Structures are given as C-alpha cells and as structure tokens.
N, C-alpha and C positions, 0 to 999 in steps of 0.2 A: 524605266525600272519597274518591275512588277513585284509587289510584296504580298506574302500570305502569312497570316498569323494562326497558329494552332494553340488553342487554349486547353491546357491540361488541368482539370479541376476548375477552381474559381479564383485562384490567386497566383497562378503561374502561367507565363506566356513564353512560347518558343517561337521566334520569328525566323522563318526561312525565306531567303530572298533569291530571286532569280535575276541576275544582272547580265543581260546580253551586252556584248561589246557595242560601242557606239557605231562601229563600222559594219556591224553585222546587219545584213538585210533580212528582215523577218520574213521568212518563207511561209508558204501555206502550211507546210508540215509543222513548223515551229508554232504557228498560231493555233493549229489543232491541238498540239501538246498542251499549250496554255489552257485552252478550253477544257481539255480532259482533266488536268490537274484541278481546275476550279470546281468541276463537278465532283471530283473525288473528295475535295476538302469539305464541300457542302454536305456530302453524304456521311463523312466520318466525324464531322464536328459534334453532333449530339452524343456520339459514343465517347469521344475524347472528353467531353464535359463531365462525364460521370466518373472519370478516373481520379485517383488521389494526386495531390500536387505539391505538398509541403516541401519536399526535397528539390523538386525541379526549379522552383522559384529561387531557392537559395543557391543552387548550382549556377544559375545564370545571373545572380545578383541583381535581380530586378526589384525596384522599390514597389512597395505595396500599392502606392497611388498609381504607378504606371500600369501595373497589371490590371487594376480595376478599370482604368481608362481603356485599355485594350479590350477588356471584356465587354465594356459598353459598346465600343466601336464594332466589334465582331457581332455582337447581338443584333445591332441595328442593321449591319451589312447583310447578314444572312437570315434575318427575320426568324430568330430562334423562337420556339414555342414558349408561351407565357410561363408554363410550369418550370422550364429550365432557367429562364431569366429570373424568376422569383426565388429559386431554390437557394441562391447565394445568401439573400437576406434571411431565409428560413434557417440556413445553417448557422449564421451568426447568432440568431436568437437562441437556437438550441445550445450553442457553445456557451453563451452567456448564462443560460439556465444551469448548465452543468457546473460552471464555475461557482455560481451562487450556492449550489448544493455541495460544493467541496469535492466533486468527482474528478476534476481535472485541474491542472495548473498548480503553481507553487503555493496557493492559498489553501489547498486541500488539507483537512485536518481530521483526525480521528475523534470526532465528537460523538460519544454514544450516550448523550444526555437522555435520549428517549429510546435507546436500544433495550432489548429484553434478552435475558439469558439466565439460565440456572447457573449456580456457582461454578460448575465445571463443564457446562454444556457448550456445544458449538453454536447453538441458536443464540442470536442476539449479539454475537461477536461482530465488531465493526473493524474492517481493515482500512489502513490509512496510507497516504502517501505524503504526509507532512514531515518535512525536515527543515530545520532553521535556515539551511542554505538554499532551500527551494525544492522544486520537483525533481526527485532523484530515484524514484522507485523502479530501477532497472535491475532485474534479477540476473545473476550469473547462471551459466549452465549447471545442471545438477552435478555433473562430474567434477566441477571446480570446488565443491564443498567437501569438507572432511566431517564425517559423522561425529556427533558430540561424544559418543562412547569411546571413540578412538583418540580424539584430541583432548577430551575432558572439558571442552569449552562449548557451552550452549550459545552464548552471545558475548562478544567483546566490543560490540558497536562499530565494527569495522566495515560492515555492509550497509547499503542504503536502507533506511527504514521504509517499510515495516519488516524487512527480512532479517533473520538472525545470521550470524556468521557460520552457523552449522546447517543452513539451508531451509529452516522452517520459517514461520511467519508469526509476528505478534498480532494479537487482537484484544479488544476491550470487551468486558462482559459485566453486566449489572444484574440487579435483583428484580427487574421489572416484570419478568414473566411470572414471578411469584406474587405480583401485586404491589411490589415495593416502589419507591419513588426516588431511589438513589440515582445520581447521574455523574458523569465524568468525561474526561478527554485524555487521550494518550498521544504523546508527541516525542520526537527526538530533538533534544536541545542541550545546550550547555548550562549546567546548574552547579553552583559550588565549585566552578573551575574545571568540571569534567563533563564530557559528552555522555549523555545517558537517555534512557527511556524515562519519561516523566509522566506519572499518573496524577492527574489533578481532578478533584471533584468533591462531591458532598455525599457522605454516607448518612442515610436516614433510616431509623428503625420503624418508621410508620408502615402500617399494613404488613407487619411481620417480615419486613425486608431487612436490609442492613449490610450490603457489601458492594464494592467495586473492585475490579482486578484487571491486571494485564496478564495474558496467558499465551502460551505457545505449545503446539505439539512438538515432539522431539524427533520423530522418525523422519529420516531423509528419504526412505522408500516405503511410504504408507501402503502402496499397492501390494507390497511384499509382506510387511509386518508393521502394524501401527504402534507396536511397543518397541522400546530399546532396552537392552540388557545392561544395567549399570552396576551389577553385582561386584565388579572388581574395584569399585570406588567405595568410600566410607560415608559419603554424604554430599550435600549441596553446599556450595560456597557462593556468596554474592556480595558485591560492593553496593552499599545502599546509602541513601541520604534522604532526609525528610525535613519538612518545616512544621512547626507546631509551637504551642504555648506552654506545654508541660515540660517537666524535666526529662521525661522519656515518652516515646510513642511506641505502640506495639503494632506489629503487622504479622502476616502469616505467609508461609509457602505451602501451597496445596499440590499434591501429586495424585494422579489417577493411574491405577494399576489394573490388571485383569480381574482383581477382586471387586472392583467398583461396579456393582450391578445396576445402580441407578445414576441418573445424571447429577444428583446432589450428593453422591458418595465420593469421598476422597480421604487421603491421609494428610494430616495437617501438623505443622510445627510452627510455634509462635516465637518471635524474636523481638526484643526491645532495642531501640536505638535512640541516641540523643539528637534532638533537632539541631540543624545548622552545621553539621560536620559529617564527612564521609566516614564510613566504618565498614570493615570486612567481617561478615557474619558466616559462621560455619554451623550447619545443621546436620548432625549425624543421623543416619537411618534409624537408629534406636530411638530418636526423639520424635518420630512421626507417629501420630495416633490416628486410628481409624474412626471415621464418622460416616453414618448412613449405612444402608443395607450392603452387606458384603465386608467392607473394611472393619465395621464395628465388631471388636472381639477377635479379629484375625491379625496375625503378625504381618508386618510390612515386608514385602519382597520387592527388591529394586528392579522390577520390570515396569517401565514407566511409559505412559502414553502422552501425558500432558503435565506441564508445570505451570502454576499460576502464582503470582505475587499479589497478595490480597490485603485490603483493608476491610475488616469484617467485625461486626458485633458491637461497634461503638459509633454513636452519632457524632460526626465531626467533619470539618473541612480537611481535605487530604491533599498534600503535595508529597509524593513519594517517588524517588528516583532510583533506578537500577543502572549502575555503570558497567557492570560485568557480572556474568552468572555462569556457573558450570559445576563440575564435580570436583571433589578433592580426595586425596589419600593421606592418611596419617603416616608420616615417615618415622 
C-alpha cells in the first residue's frame, strides 16, 4: 500500500491512499504513474503549505497532535526548506502575541486606557470583540439591518458586540488627545440582571481633561449620507444603570449634527440616575444644548451623525451600563 499526505496549512492533513488489489500485478505503467504522482506531490507541497487550513482539519476531525506529527513526517520526508518548517512556530508566536494584545480570541476586550480621542471625534476610538460569552463579533449583512430612524431602535443588544442592532458599531473614546489622563473599558455583559454595554473607568480632571464615553455613528449607509433624519421623533430614550456612592449620579448624552464644526462640538443633555437600579430615561430634543463652535447659540435640529453616552466633568470611578437605546415619540 502506498500512502501520500497533503498538508494544507500547518494544522490540517488530508491523507489520500492508493490501495492496489493484492492480486494486481504492478505493471511498468502503474509504477510510472506512482513515480509521476510522487513528483507532483513534491512540487505542489510548498504551495499547499501556504494555504489556510482551519476548516479542513475540523472537517476530517483530525486531532491537533496527529496533524503536527504528520507535518513533521512530511517535512522530513520531502526535505522542506527551513523557512517553511519554521513558519509554524512563528505563526504560533504571532497568534500568542495577538491574544495578549486582545486582538483575537474570547479574551479580547475594549480597553482604551491609553486611547486618545476628542469628546466626539473618531480618533482614539477603540473597537472591541469582547462579549461575556466569548468571541462573537460576526456581523450580519447590511441588508439584514433596519435603520434606526425606521425602527426607532439604535441598539437593543440583540447583535454581537460591538455591533448595534441597527448596523453601526460601538467604540470607546477618552480625553487623552487633549492631554488628559482618563481611562476606561467597554464590554457587553450582564449587570443588574440585564445584558448591556458597560462602560468602566476613571475620569480625571488633570491636564484639563475629564471624560470617557461609549459612542456610535447612526447611519447604516455612511457612503451615501453620514447623518440620519430623526425629526419625526421627540427625543432619545435609553435604559441605564450605574454604580456609585452618591444618592444620584449624573451622565450625559452627546449628539453631533451638521452644525458641529469642530471635533469638540456637540449638543448635550444631562440626566441623573440612582445607583444600583435600572431606569428608563427620556431626553427631549428641546433639552439638548449646544457646546463648541457651531452648536453654541444654534437651535438643535435632529439630523444626527453620532450619539455618545458620556461621563464628563467630574472626577470619579465610573460603572455605567446601557441596556437599550433609541428614539421615542410622545403619544
């Protein structure tokens, strides 16, 4: 019996066997065919080694130890170049490095302790794949989402973090580009009995800083229009929860509109909540005040690019959760 092993990547092996009948007399032609296949395998092997293999190993249900043994056997049999033999170890080291940095695997977390970003700017935003149930950041096709201005829902936490249920994506932003030293992390977890986005961190007023926030753009088609028209609604509604030592804690919702000329410009509304219990908060458009060049002194118009839930202006430890957020109408 003659056996030939094809290695696809570094952790998957497909074994193709030629099993001549015991009664078959090996002819010259058959022997020539074997030699030809042997040469073809040797010429194709370096190419096959460069292909991806994660699904192939699973399909054939080969244990990892077995695939590594086959890899070593074929490496020795066909005298693979040193660079190809060494690349498996190099790949493993690279994967270990990425895991430590939180870029892959279920341990990835949105820790933007050292991230930098203006209050409403995209710079410094850190996107995450952390979910309490593990690595789940698989996004649906764009056509599967309903725009938030049609459904009224920005996020109900039904899609894998960091994606919203309306097709956008959460990110964390701090004051560090301004020289501040605030830090934080953003995750999807159960808190107070409800699945939510949880913003944890420390707000510091040092160096004229003083905020951390979770933020998301709202447009499902930013290549067409980065703003969404929410004029048919009366304001923003969110379910929130916090931890703290005071009787009440205050937080903000910040909105960016076409009037926001600078990265630190926004329309803001402040709301108080009691620590340790979930609350539904409604913020009418009339309650949003302009800050910074453009919005300052200009009335709010509900054409919105970005929404942020912010802890700002007070030095404190922050645990702030958002369980659902969207628009509302007064009936």
